[in-house]
N, C-alpha and C positions, 0 to 999 in steps of 0.2 A: 454375634455370631461366626464360626469358622465354617465356610463352606468347600465343595470341593464340585467342580464341573467337569463333566467328562464328555467327549466330543466323539460321536461315530457319524458324523458327517460326509457328506459325499459331492463331488463335484464342485459346482459353484457355491453351494450351502455352506462349505468348510470356511471358504473365502469369507462370507457373512458373519459366520458364527465367531471366527475369529477377532473379526472386527468389533462386534461388540463385547466379546469378553475382556478382548486387550485392554478394553476401555474401564474394566471395574475389578478386574484380578489379575494376579501373576502367571503366566505360564509356567508351569512346571514339569510340563513334557510335551511334546509334540501336540496332543490334542488333550491335554489336560490341565483345569486352573483351578489356584485356590487364592481366599482371600478372608479377611474381615470385614464384616458387611452386615449392616444395621437390616431388619426384617421389610422396611420399606424400599432400601435399595435393591433386597432380593427380588422384589414384587416388579421393581422397575426394570432389572436385569432379563425378569420372564415376560415381561410384556413386550421389551424390544425383540426378543428372540423368536415370540410367536408372530411379530409382526413382520418378520424378514422371513418366516419359517416357508419351507417346500417340502416336496415328497423326500427330499435328499436331504432333511434335516434330521438329526438326533441328537439331542443333550439332554444328560441326566445331572440332577444335582443333589447333592449328599451334604448332610449337617451333621459334622462333627461333634458330637455331644461331649465325650469325654475321650481320655487316652485309650479305652478299650471299646469305645462304640460309636458307630454312625448312625445316622435315620437317613433311609432313602426318603428325599422331598418330593419329587418331580421330573416327568419328561414331559420335553419340548420336541414336537415332530414326530418321527415314527416309532411308537413305543416299542415295536418287536423288535428293535436292536439291542433290548434289555429285557431282563426277566423281571418278576413282580418285586423282588429286593433290589433291584437296579444292577444287577451284574451284567457285564457281556458276555454273550456266549463265544464258545470257542469252536461251534461247529452247528451246521444247521441246513436242513432239507427244505424242498419247495414243493409249493401246492400250484397246480395248474388249474387256473381260476376259471379256464373256461369247459371243464367238464361238469356236465349237469349233475355230477353224484358228489359234488363238492359238499364237505361237512355242513355247510349251513343253509342246506336245502335247494330250493330254485329247480325243483324237478319239471316244471312245465316251463320254463325259462325257453326251452327251445320252441315250443307252441308261441309265445309271446312273440321271439324273435322274428320267426316265419309269418306269424299273421300281419304284425307292424310293418316288415320289410315290404311284403306281397301288396299292401294296403299303400304303402308309399308308391309302389309303381306305378299303380291304378289311379292315386287318389286325385290327382290333376289333369285324368283323360278330357273330362269335360271342359277344358280349357281349350282344345283343339276346334270347339265348334266356330261357324264364320262370325257369328256376331261377337264373340269375345277376342277373336284374333284384331276384329276391325275395331274393337276398342282399346287394342293394345298398341294399335297403329296409328291411333287419333283418327280415326276415318268417321268416328259416329261421338256425337256429343252426349248420347244418353249414358248414363255412369250404369244403372243397374240393368239386370237381365231378367225376361219373365221368368226363366228355369236358371238356378244360380248354379255354378259350375260345380259344386261338389255333390247336386241332385244330379246333372247331367250325367257326372262320372260313376256315380250310382247305376243308372239305369244302363251304362255301355257296361259296365261289370256283370250286371244283372243278365244283358241278353247274351256276354259271354259263356257264363256258367249256369245258366238255370236249368234244372231238369238233370242234372249232372252230377256224380260222385263228386266227392274231392277228389277219387283217383284218376278220374277220368279227365277233369279238367288241368289237374297237376299234370298229367300225363303231356295232353296238350302243348304244355308250356315247356314242358321239359326237352319234347323233340322238334322244338319251333325252328323252321328255317324261313327264308326269307319269301319261299312261293306258299308255305303253309301258314306265313303269317297274313301275306295276302288273303287267302282265301277266308282264314280265320275272322279277318275284318271284317269283310263282304257280308260273311253270315253275321256276324255281332251286329252290323249294321241295319241287316234285313231284320233282325228279330228285336231292333230297340224299340220300346215302349216309348212312343212320344206323347205326354201327358194329356197336350191338347187335343189331341184325337182321340184318346181311349183310355179308360182307367184301368188298371192292373195293378195287382196286389206284388208288393216288391220283394219281401224277404220268404213269401210262403213256401215256394219251392226250392229254396238254397238248402244245399248240403252244410254239417256244421261249421267247416272253416270257412265255406264262401260267405254263410251267413257274417260271420265275425267280421272279415275282412271287409264284406259290404257295409257294416256299420263302422267301422273304422274310415270308411272313403266318405260317406255321406255325413261324418261328424266330427272331422278332423279341423273344423273352425267352431264349430256349434252343434251343442245337442239338440236333436230334433224335438219338437213340440208344437201342439195346435194352435196355429196363429187366428183358426176359428173359434177359439176360446169355447167350445161346445163337448169337447171330451168328457165324461161322467168318470171318475175314479172306480166305481165299482164295476166299470167295463176294463179294465186295465189290462187282464189278461187277451183281451183281442186288439189292442192297437197295433203292437208288432206287424200281426200278419191280416190285419183285416182293415184299420183304419190308418196307417201310415200312408200317406201319399205327399204331394209335391209341397202343399200348405203346412205342412210338419216341417220341412226346411227352411222354408221363406213365406212372408204373406204376400210377395209381388206377384205369385202364380193365382192367387185370388181375384185379382182385376185385372184382367188380361185387354181391359179395352184402355189403358192407359200406353198399351204398346201397340205400333203396327203390326199388321197382320204378316208382314214382311221380315219383320224382326223376330217374330215368333217362330217362322219357317227358317229363318237364318238361325235360331238357337239352338236347332236338332240337325245341321248339316254340317259334314266335315270335308269341306273343299281339299283341304292338304292332309288329310288320314290322321289317323291319332298314332300315339307311339308304339303301335304295334308295328308299324312301317319301319321303325329305327331298329337299324342292326345293334348297336349299342344297347337298347332297350331289351331286345331278344335275347342278348348274351346273359344280360344280367336275370331275366325273369328264368331263362333254363339252369341257371347256376340255383337259385331260390327253388323253383319246382324239384330238381333232382335232389336236393338237401331233404326237402320234406316228403317226397315219396319213399326216403331211405330210412324216414323216422316212423317206427311200427305204431306209436302213440295214434297217429291221425287214421287209422283203420280200424280203430276201435270201435263197437256199436255203440248207439247211446249217448256219443260225446255232445254236449252242450257248450261249446266253447265261448258261446255269448253270455251264457248263463253262470259263466266261471266269471265272477267278479274282479277276482285278482287279474287273471290272463287280461280281460277286456280292459280292464282301465289303465293299468300298467302298459297295455299296447297301445289303448288312444294317448296316454301321456307322453309315450317315446315319440310317437308319428308327429304330435304336435311341436314337441319340441324340436326334433329334427326338421321339421319343415318351416319353422320359426328360425332356426339356426342357419340353413342352407340359405334361405330368401334374404337374410339380413347380409350375407358375405359382400364384400366389394367385389366388383365385376373383374378384377384382376386376380383374384382368388377362386372364382369358379373356375371349377375342372373341366377344361375344353374337351377331354379325352372320351367324356363321357356324351360328346354330341356326334351324331350322325350329320356328316357334311350335305346328305342327301335329303334331310327330313328338317323343314322349315319353320313351324308354329315355334312360338315364342309363350313362356311362362310367365313373364313378368318384365318390368322396364327400370332401367335406374333412373331414379328420381332423383338423383344428383347430378345429373349431366347439364351441360353449360345451356346458356342462354335460355334457361328456364323450359327447356324441351327435354322429355325422356327418350331414352332409346332403348332398344331391346337389351336385356340383360343375361338372362338365362333362357338356352332352347327347353323347349317342352320336354325331351327325351331326358336330356340333363337333369333338369328339376325333378323329374319322377324317379331318376337312378340314384340323385345326388341324397334324395330325401330318404330311401330307402337304403342306401349303403349307410348314412347315418343314422337312422333308426337302428341297423342291425348292430353297429359299432357300438353304441349305446347302451343296447340293453345287454349284448354281450359282456360288459364291463360292469352293468348294475348291481350284481350280487356282491361287488368288492366294495361298494360305494360305502356303507355302514361303518365296515372295519378299516375304512382309510379315513375318516372323518375326523376333525379335532373332538377329543371327549375329556373330560376330567378324571385324572388317574391320581392316585396317592395324595389326596386331599384330606389333611390331618382334622380339620374342622367339622368334616362332614361324619367320621367316625370317632370323634371325640365325646366321651362322657358329659353328661349335662352338668351343671356346675350348680344348679338349684334344685332343690328336692321337687317344686312344682313342674319341672321339666322331664325328671327321670322317667317318665311313661315313654319318650320317646326312644331311650336307650332298650327300652323293652321290645317295643316296635321294631327297632332295628334290628335287632338281634332275632326274633321271629321271621321277619322279612327273608332274612339271609339265609335261613334254613329251607325257604320256598325258591331260591333267587334262580338256581339252574334248572328245576322245573318249569318255572314258569317262562321260560326262553323257548319251550317246546309247547306247551299246553295254553300261554297267552297269562294274564294277570288282569285279574277286576277288584280292587278294592277300594274300601271307604274309610276315611277317616273322619269322624265324627265327634273328635273332641272338641268341648265344650270353647267360647270366645275366652281369650285369655290364658289359655295352656300354650301355644307357639304352634299352631297347626302349619304358619307358613313354613316355619323352619324344619319342622317333623317330615312335611311333606317333601323335602327336597333330599332329607336321609333315607328315606324311604325308596327316594329312586335310586341314591347311591346305593343301597345296602339290593340292590336286584341288580345292578349292573355287574357285567363279569370285568372280574379287578384286572385281567389284560387289555379288553377295550376299552374299559372305562364307561363312563357315564354320561349320556345325553339325554335330555328330556326338555318337553316344551311345559309351560305353565300357562293354560287360556284362562282369562279371566271375563267377568260381565262387563266389569266398568274402567274405564280409561285412568279415574284416577287410582283403583286399587292395584291398576297393572303398574305403575310408577310406585307405587307403597311397596310394592313386592321386591321390583325390582331393588328398591332402595335396602330392605330388609336383607336380601339377598349379598350385598355389597356390604353391608356395614356388621352382620352377624356371620356370613359365612367368607368373609373376605373375598369374594368373587369380582374380580377385575372386570374391566370393557372388553378384555382380549379374552374373557371367557363366559360372559353375560351378554347377550342380545335384550334390547327392549324396545317392543315396538310399539308406537304411537301413532295417530294418522296424522301429526303434521309437527315440524320442527318450532312450531311457536309454542305448542303444547308442552314439549318436550323443554324449552328454555325457560318458562315462566315457573316449570315445577322444580328445575335447577335453581333458579333464582331462590325461589323460598328455600329451599335445601341449604344453599349457602349462608344465606342470613340468618338460619335456624343454627348451623355451625358455629359460626361467627358469634353471634349472641349468648351460646353455650362456654365460648372461650374454646372451643377445639378445634383446631383449623388441621389435623392428622390427612332387426328388424323395427316396431315401436317396441318402446319400455313396458314390459308387461307390468311394472309395479310402480307405474307412475307417482301413485298417491302413497307410496309407503315409505316412511322414515324409520332406519334402522339405525340405533346407536348401537355400534359393535366393530371394536377395534382391532380384532385377534387375527389369529392364524386364518387367510383362507385356503381353502380346500384346495389340494394340489396334486390331485389324484389322476387316475386314467379318463374320467370326465369331467376333469376342468376345460376341456377343448370345447364342451357344450355349453357348460353353466356360467364360464366367463363371458360369454357375449351380455348374460345381466348381472350386473356387479352386486344389485341386491337379493336376487336370488342368490348369488353365492353367499352372501351373508348371513341368508335365514337359513340356509342348510349348513354352513360352516359352523355356526355357532355352538358350542357345547350345551349351553343354556340359553333358551328363547322364554322372554314374558312377556304375554302381549294381549291385547283384547281377544276374547273368541274369535271377532269379525277377520283376523288375519286368518284364521285356520278354517274356518266356514265356508270359504271357495272350494274345500276338498271335493265337497258334494254339491255346493249352492251354484257352482260356477256355470253359467247356461251357454257363454261363448267367450273367446277372447284368450284361453291359456292359462287364466288365471288359477286354475287349479293346480298347475304344474309346480308350484314352491312350497303349498301346503301339503301335498301329496309326498313331494319329497321328505317333508321335514316329519310326517307321521312315518314312512317307512324305514326313517333312520334316528328316530328317538321314541321315549316313551314321551307320554301326557298326562299331566294331572290338570284337571278341571275343578276351579276353584268356584265355590258356590253355584252349581249347576240348577239348584232350585228358585234361583233369583229371578228365572225368566219366565215371561207371561206364558200362558196357554198358547197363544199361537206359535211361539217359538220354539215347543218343546218338539215336534217334528224335524225340526232342523238339527237341533240338540242330539236329539236320537240316531239322526243319520251321519253327524260327525263321528259318534262312539262307534257305530256299525263300522265305520269305514276307518277308524283307528285300528279295531280287531282286523279287519280285511286287507290293511295293511303292516300287521304284525306288531303295531303298540300293545305296552303294557298300561292300562288304564289307572289311574287313581281319582277317586272323587273326592272331594274335601268339602264337606259342610256337616253341622250340627243340627240340621233341621230337613233332611231328605225325604220326602213322602214318601211309603212302602209304594205305590204304585207308579212313584216316576223309577225308583231305584231297581224295581224288577224290571220294567221295560229296558233300560239302559243297559241291565246285565243280559236280558233277552238280545238285542240290539248286539252289544260286542258278543256274544257268543255264536250269532249267526255268524258275523262277519270274519271272527275267528277262525270258524271251521272252514270258510273260504281260503283263507289264509295257508291253513295246514293241509289242505287238500292239495294246494300250490307249490306248497314248499316241500313237504314232505309225503303226499300221497294217502294223507290219513284225513279221511272224512267221516268216520266210523264213532271213536270215542270223541264226544266234542266236550268233555270236561275243561274247566278252567279252572286255575287255582284263584281261589277267593280269599278276601282278607280283611277282616273288621277290627277296627283301631280305634281307640278312645284312650285318655286319660287312666281307664281302671284297667282295661287288659289288650291285649293283641292276640285274634283268633284268627287261625288259615285252615283252610280247607277244600279241597276238590270238589267241584258243582256241576252236575252235568244236565241239568236243565231247570227253567226258570220257577217252577213249583216248589223243587228243593229248596232254590235258592231263598225264597220266599219264607219258606218255613224255617230256614236257619237263620234268616235275617231279624226275624220275629222274635226268636228266643234271645238274639244279643239284644233287640231293642228293648225286652221286656227287662232283663239284668240291667242294662243301662238305666232305663228309669227305676227300678230298686234302689240301686246306688246314689243317683242324683238326688230322690226324695228323702234320702236319710240326710247326706249332707247339705242339701243347697239351702241358702239363705232365703227369704221371700223379700226380694227387692224390689219386684214391681206389682203393685197392686193396681185393680183397676176399677172405676164405677162408671154406669151410665147415667149422662146428663140429659134431661128432656128436652126438647124441642117441639112445640105446638107448631101443626101448618099454618103456614102463612100466605100470603098473595103473593103472587112473583116479584111485584114490584119491592116487596120488603124485607123478601128472603134473606138478602145480604146483610140488610141494616139488623135482623132477626138472631142471624148467626154470630154477628159482630157482637151484638149486646150478650149473648149467651156467652161467648169467649170472653168478653171484658168481665163479666161477674165472675167467673170461674178462674180466670188468670188470678186475681186478686184473692181470691180463697186458696188456691193453690200456692201463691206465694206465702200467706199468712201461716202455712203449715209447711212447708219446706225450705223456708229461707237459710242463709246462712248467716253468722254474726260476721260483720266485717272489724279488723281491728279500731277502726274508729268509731264501733258501735253501731254503725248503721246496718239495717236487714239488707241482704243482698241474696236474688236467686235468678237463676238462668233457666229459661222454659225453652219449649219448642210448640210451637203449631201446627200442625198438619193437615193442609187441605189437598184436595184430591187432583185440583185442575189449573191451571194458572191464571185462567182470566177470572173467576169464581172467587179465587184466594185473593187477586189482586184488589177486588172489587169489596171483598170483606175487609181486607187490611186497611184501605181508604177510608171505610166506614169507621172501623177502629181508630184511625188517625184521627179523625174529627171528634171523638169522645174524649171528655176532658178526664186526667187521671184522678182515684179518688184523693181527698185530702190526705196529706202526709204521705203522697205515693209520687214516683217519675216512673215514666215507662219508655224503655229505649228500644225502639223497634230494627230489624233488620228483616228485608223481605230477601228471600231466597229461593231462586228457580232456573231453569238451564238456559230462559232468553237474556243474558247480557252479553255485550261486548266480552270477547275472551278476556281481556286486562282485567274489565270489572269485576269478573265473575272469579277470576284467578284471584285477585287481591281480596275478596271478601272471605274467599274460603281458606286463604292462607291467614287471616287473621282468626276466622272461626278456629280451625284446627288449634293454633296455638291456646286460646282462651278456653277453649272446652278440652283441652288437655289438663284432666284436675287429678293426675296422679299423687301431686303434692298441692295440696290446697292451698297452700302460702303463697305459691306462685299467682294464683287470682289476684290478688290484691297487687302485683306488680305490673300487671298490664296496663298500657297507655290508657286504653278506652273507660278501662272499670275504676283508675286512679282517678282519672279527670272527672268522672262522673262524679265519684265520692267526696271529691274536693271542693267540685262546682254547685250540688245538690245542695239544698236546704231541707229537702225532705228528708225522712228516716227510714223510708222503705224507697227500694230501688229494684224496678224488676224490668230484667231483660228478656226480650224475646226475639225467638227467630222464626219469621211466618215462612214457611215453604211448604212445598209439594214433595212427592215422595224422595227427590233427591237427598232429603234429611234421614231417610230409613236407612240406607246402605251405603257402604262406600268412605263415610267419615268414622274416625276413632272418636267421637262426642260424647261428652258426659253431662247432662243435664238433672235439674234438680226435679221437674215435672214436665208433663206433657198433655196437652189437648188434641186429640183427633177426630178427625171427620170420616168415619169407617168405609172402608175399602173390603176389606176381606182380612180373614184372622191373621193371615201371613203379614199384611201389613203391618197389623198391632203387634204383633211379635216385634217385628224387626223396628218398629219404635221404641217399644218398651225397652230394647236392647240397648238404646242410647241414655236411658236414666240411671245415674247410678252404676256406670259403666265401667268407671276408674276407680271410686273412692269404697263400692260395695256396702255402703251404710244402710242399714236395714231400716227403712221408713215407718214412722208411728201410725200414718194415715194413708189413703189411695193417692198414688201419685200420678197416675193415669187417667184421664177423663176423656170419655167417649160420648159425641154424641147421639142420640139413640137413632137420628136417620143421616143421611146425607144430602147433600143440596139436591140432588138428580130426585129423590124420593118429598122432597119438600117442594118442590115444582110438580110434583104429580106425576113425573115420570112412571111409566111401566115398566121399564127394566131399570134399575138403580144402582146396583153396585156394579159397573162394568166401567171399562175404560178408565182407571183401573179396575179390575175386581173379577168374579168369577161368575157373576150373573150374566145370562143373555136371553133374549127372547125363545130361544130353544130349550134352555136350560133356566125356568123361573123359579124364584123365591114365593112362597104362599103370602109372604109379607114382609114390609121393609123397615119395622120397628124391632131395633137390637133385642129391648126389651124380653121379645119373644122368640127371637133368634138363636140368642146365648143363653147359657145355663150359669154354670158355675165357674166359665173358662176366664174371668178376669179376677178373680182370687187370688190367684197365682200366674201371673202371664208367664209361661217360659215353652221353649219349643216342643213339648211332650204332647201337645196338641196336634204338631205338625207330624211326628214321627211315626206315630199309630193312627189307625183308622178308627173313625167312629163308629159305633153299631148301625149299621144300616138296617133297612127295612127293605122287603123284596121289590115293593114300590118304589123306591129310590131311583131304579134302573129302566123304569118302563116308559112306555111311550103313553100319552094321556089321552086315554080314550074318549075324553069328550071336547078334543082339541081337533079343529080339519086340518091345520095347519102339522108340520114335524115338531112335535113339541114333547120333552118329557114332563114327567106326573112335577107339580110342583112339590118343593119339600119347605121344613120350617125349623132346618138348623143351620147355621152359618158353615159349622165343620162339615157337616155331611155334603154341603154345597160345594164345598172346594175340593174335596177328596174324589166325589163322583165327575165333577167337571175333569178333574184331572186322570180319572179312570175313562170316561168318553175320549177324551184327546189322543189318549196313548194307545188304547187297545179296544178291540170290540167286545163287548161283554159277552162273557161266555166262552169267548175262542172258538174253538172247534164246535162246540155243541149250542153255538149262537142261535138264540129263538127270537121270531120277528118280533116278540111283543116288547122285546129291548131295545131299548133307544140307542140309536148311533148316528155319529154326523158324516160316517161316507168318508173320512179324511184321517183314519187313527195312523199315528204315528209309525204302528208296528206295522203298517202294509207295505212299508220301504223294505222288510225283509222276510214278511211273510206272505207275499204275493203268492199267486197259483203258480207260477212258474218263477225261478228265480231271476231273470232278467226283467220281468215286467215292469218294474219301477225305474229300473237302473238305464237301460239302453235310451230312455229319452227325459228330457228337462219337465215334463208336463205335470209330474207329481210334487216336483220342486217348487214349480210357478204357484200351483195352487196351497202350497203349505210352506211360502217362502220366508226366509229368515227375517226379522226385523221388517215386515212389511211396515211402509210408511208413506205418505204422501210427499210427492216431490218438492224439495227445498230449493232457496235461494238465497245466496250469501250477499247479506249488505256489510260496510264498513264504518264505521262513527270514525271518521279522521277530521286532523286538524288541517285547516288550510286558512294561511292567512289570519292564523292566531283565533280562527272561531271554529266552532265544532259542526260539522255537517255530515249530514248520512248520503253515502254514495255507493256505486256500484263498480266493479272491474269491469272493463270493456276487453274481452279477450278475441272478439271475431278480428281484429285487423292488428296489425303491429305499428307502431311501440304500442302495448297496450296504455290504457289511459283511465282515468275515473269519470264516470258519468253521474252528473247529479241525482241523487231520489229523495230529495228534500220534501217532494210533494207526497209523499208514500209514509211519512210520519207528523206527529203532531205531538209537540211539547206539552208533558201534562204538567201540573202543578199543586198537588192537593195540600190543603192548609193543615199544619200541624195545630191541634187543641192545647190547650192550657196541661204543662205537666208531661207532653208527648215531645220526643228526640227520635233523632235518627242514630243509630246504636254507632255507626260511621261515618263521618262526616266529610271525608276525602271527596273532592270532585272529581270529574271525569279527568280536567286536565292536571290536577295534583297527581291521579294514579299514574297518566302516561308520564309524567314528566319522571315521576319515581322508575319505571321501567327504563325509560330513555336515559336517564342517569345511568342505572346498573347495566345496562347493554352500551352503552356510550354510542348512542342512536340521537338524531335530529329528535325533537319534538314529532315532527310530521312521519318520519319514518316508523318511530314507535306506533304512533296510531294506526298504520298503513298495516303493520306487521300484524299488531297485537289488538284491532280493534274489530275484526271480524264475528260477525255473528250469523246463525243459519236461521230462516224463517221460513213459513209456509208457502210454498210458492201458489200465485195467482193460478187460475185454470179456468179454462171455460168461457173467457171474459167476465172473471169473475175481478173485482175490484176490493183491493184489501186498504186498508189505510191502518197503519200501527200506531198507538198511543206509547209513548216513552218518558220514562224519568230516570234519572240517575240511579235513585235508590230502590223503585219499585221494578225495574228493568223495563222489558220491551212484552206488550200485551195489546189487547182488543177490549176498549170498553165495550160491554155488554147491552146491546142495543137490539140483538137478532138470538133467536135459538142458535143458529150456527157459530156465533160470537162466543157462545158459553165453555164450550168445551175444547179446550187446548191441552196437549198431553205436557208432563212435567219438564 
């Protein structure tokens, strides 16, 4: 292909660009190049230009298609140097980005700027206390203080502004002289509330701006939360004004007995004065106060700036970033001009000082001024951030029509979304893609986000998924099908080891197919991105954290949802900064949001609410979204978007949002103004979808219930195993495939709910000889394997169970070997797994047996039967036990962990014959996307139960859908009546509390409804030492780090294999490690240390846990007590 490059670069960028382009093309003008080049070569040029790009870079590329036509391909760098056709402008006008009436809104930016800057001036006042200064001077060995410095800062600010209007206290600062400052300080110290002497409500008598500044001061390290753990969510509206006290800031104040009386007294004494006495501080305070007084917005009545979420949390983010930045500066870069030589207290010390001693680094007045000034400059430039970040523009594959007929629906969706793109910028966008599995949802989602983007600004979006495996698979799809390189796409995973193992499996797959075409805020994050790094006005602050730069810079980010959750879930430490900036500057795709458990839904709703509040447009992608969930996600988004629109455009009246419903049949867009209207429209859409699905759908998954009689606890696993054994052979007989050599082969999956019972059942099965003329090959699969062993097993299963072409199965080494070695005519290959077999794996089985947990689980498992081949079965191919193991053991609450039953939401009985009707006759998503017929009593309290419990129900589907409703909303909403059950922690309390700020100003609601709550974990490594395997832990308590033996914590198991039973995969641990060592060019020991880690439940409260392990069975606990029984997947 013949291409022309045109450079509009300036300064040093011109030299760098010439250096790259001169290596690939002929220079035919001062800043023009032309050459013949392959598509791969052109991608290399683009990648190299991106890697050296700065804000002065601007290079366009044109493909010369014929004598009379050229095609504009792309721009690297400043897109505004060219128009949409790649033409260079001959004249330009400038835009003053500092004006609040700037075309992109930001009408409240001045409020954010002044609030954060004023908070910066006061945020560390509390460090002036005698106790803190003594600690910095090394005069006390005690590390903590009874009252943390930010709480003391809050009390000082409260004493200064309490009972004063904003105009009064700002005027005092605006007219500050040395004499007035001394008098003001004396008055402040007289009025200071010392918490150990008396209790006084902090926020009750503060004016609107003062309340916001006070909250910023106290929350600049951590959000307040009740360390007594006594606060009840139903009292949330009282927390701010009546409950908040020192123990909401720190647990230190709960037990003053651990401190001396002198330490407590010194915590409230200011021998050297506060920064009020510093002349440089006074000058900065005067300037900010005068600026605030000139702004008429602060004189408006009934303003609630703390209740304006966008204002409050953008101000807090900016303050924290400024504090982190200025605190991390080396001593030689600190600004001495901000110091008053007559003011002595210091803010921090230089940890890099020689001889292991710390020395004074920043003066307290200088530090407060530095944080205020940097917050001010950061916020001033924040409106320009999105427009100056790298984005995807002029990308052919996003706009190209689909080649295959089954993907043409994507073109219709692209066109429909294009019509509402402009309106969605102002009103927001809430869409749902419900296309069926196999229709190309992943690529469609990317095209939909591209359709919404302004062609001039380009496309920026994030894809958040629930599973690490899906994250890596989605990244692969975007690279392979949309040709996004590492310079446009960032993939975020938890560790380098995970990424390495995935990449190895991909490379082997490609080769096999013959185609070879101050503290780090993000220390535990691995970002795979090699593209252009943001080089705009805010680089000054973002460059202090390379991972933050990468996360914000990448045009497309694919990650697990855990990387975005800290936007709302981070209680301390600034972890919210990166995801907030990401949501502020890009749109969001949530993939399979309904896969999360009930306990995670409040956090999911918070994220969607925050996405709306930060201006993101949101697309949900799932074919199984329940009505209750999608209704409340819309409600959350709309509420957040109203906050954004008010802050940006002053629009808080019309809350309508552009909504879209997309599937393989149609694409619909409408503006919706409330959740009831949304639910009504959604029901119409779903009813039409169901009608079309039922017309064309083949019945691929048919189920039946198989009966288990109750048994004694000691024989439960033997009985379950016997039932599975018998029905495995029945299913094999009905659903086998004939191999080329005439033998009958079937591949099935047995799904059990929890690891320990599953392993106990597997061991019982292994002891049962196969039936005559049969051989069974077992693969046990769950989450508790060393990383390399799990990855190897997953890679092989992914390859074998990819059955788009049936003949490929006979070429797989394990299958081929078994066919040749076995004398039996029937070969049964069985995966025994927990819920990890249900989601995240693109597997195709012939049949399945399931221990029931929920209808959702059964639908997900059924989706793995005939997934690729789509052959209609002649008989039922999913067998479901009529009870789960908990029910067999006689537990009163059986369908839980996983499942939707709880003590508060009980089922009337546990036999599936009475809980399901005809749902198994054709297992599909229909029962998920529509609600069953509820009875009034399904939502009411049980009048016959003394505890807080809802009525029992007798239907599995009713149980699931009502559990969702109870988790997400208060039944009846504003018309709630006391006979309705509620759990008092409904997700919508986050955005529908009495006052807008009730849930947002603190972390208490977050703590009580935390995302992915789990028991503490500890990491072990199965490593090679002296050619033998040993269990170890890495001791990081001292350097150099070393491995400590933990052999006593593990017992090697060795279950016997009965006649006709085999392991599906025969690789030993050492074989697996050697395989990866060879691929990565590592020693065997180093490979085991890098790839042999596994996280297990930690010991608590003097508990002693001994783990059993086997290379094939993984790591588990032998069931000897009730506590051993239930381990998560």
